N, C-alpha and C positions, 0 to 999 in steps of 0.2 A: 504494500500500500504506500502511496505517496501522500504527503501532506504539505500544505502551505500555511505557515504561521506568520501572521501579520503583526508587526511590532509597532509600538509607539516610539517614534524616532527620538523624542526628547530624552528617553531613558538611556540611549546609547548601548542597548543590549547587543545589537549586531556586531559592533566592534569588539565587545567583550567575548562573544562566541568565537569570532575569528582568532583572537589572540589567546584563547584558553582560560580567560578569567570567569567565563560563564559556561558551566558544563551541564546545567539543568535548566530546562525551559519549564516554567510553571504557568498554569492556567487556574484561575480561581473563579467560581461561579456560585450563584444562588440556587441554580437548578442544574440537573445533568444536561450537558450539551457538548457538542464536538469540542475536543476529541475524546470525550468520555467513552470508554469501551471500544474505541476505534483504532487507537495507536498501540503498536506492539513492538517489541524488540526486533530489530532488523529493518524496520520501516525507514524510508527516506523523508526527511523534513527539509523543505525549502523555505528560507526566511526572506522576508522583505519588510522594509519600513513602510508604514502607511503612505500611500501616494507615490511610491517609488517602485522600480522594477525589482524582481527577485534577484538576489546577488550572492546567495550563500546557501549551502546545503550541508546537512550532517546526517549521520545514521543514528537511529535510536538504539541505545544500549540496554535500557531497562525502563519500566514505567511503574510508578506507584500512584494509586488512586486512594483518596481519603474522602469519606462522606460523613454526614451528620456532625460537621465541625462546630466547635464552640470557640469563643474568643481565646480561651486558654490553649486549646489544641492548635489554633492558628499561630499563636505565639511560639509554641513548641516547634512547629514545622519551620517557621521562619528562623528560629535560633539554630535549628539543626542543619537546615539546608540553605539559609539565606546567602552565605558567601558563594556557594556553588550556583545559586540562582542569579548571581550578579549584583546582589544588593550589598552596598557598603554598610559597615556598622553604623555610621552616622545617619543613615537613611532608614534603618530598621523600624524606628518608631513611626515614621510617616507611612511606610508600607503597612505596618500593623494596623494603623488607624484606618487605612483604606480597605483592608482585607478582613478585619476582625469579625464581620457579620456574614462572611461567605460561608456556605454550607458544604461546598465541594472543592477539592483541590486535586489537580493532576500534575505530577512531576515526571517530566520526560528527560531521562538521562541521555546526554549526547556524546558521540564520539566521532572522530575524523571530520571535523568541520573543514569545508573547502569552498573557496570562491567558485562561482559559476559565471559563465558569460551571461550578463544581465538579460532578462526577458520579462515581458509583461504577461499578466494573466487576465482571463475573463471570469469575473465573479458571477456571471449570470446564473441564476438558479440557487445561489448560496445566500443571497441577501446582501444589500448594500453595506450593512454593518458587520458582516461576517469577519471574524478575526482568525478563524481556523477553517481550513477546507481540506477534506479528505477525498482523494480520487484514486482509482486503480492505476492510472497512468498520467503523469504530469503533462504529457503532450496534449491530453484532452482539454486542458484549460489554457494552454499557451496561445497568446494572440500576437 
């Protein structure tokens, strides 16, 4: 399976994936949604900043899913995995405040990040606000 993870560019996470400072992609939700139950070890994830072309890919090494989260469990996940998620210690409190009420968390462990020749994708059918897309073949959404 192939996936496209759309990132918030102001967080600078793509650069952290490229240089190895971010080895875990996290997704936090109030309800189960992509990539919940869809991403598995060995899958390819293509990364792009919002409004920009895809420029990076990595392979999924492992996936952890957490449900029925409480604020204390969110704090525990952030303290355990925060640095691997790419969150600096000084920013942990801000991330916690943004995430404390989420009920679901997916941690996708990454390996072998590699730049790719930039390409654009067609999000038709996924919704304008989709931040994660799962497809059998990435060529199906390249435009």
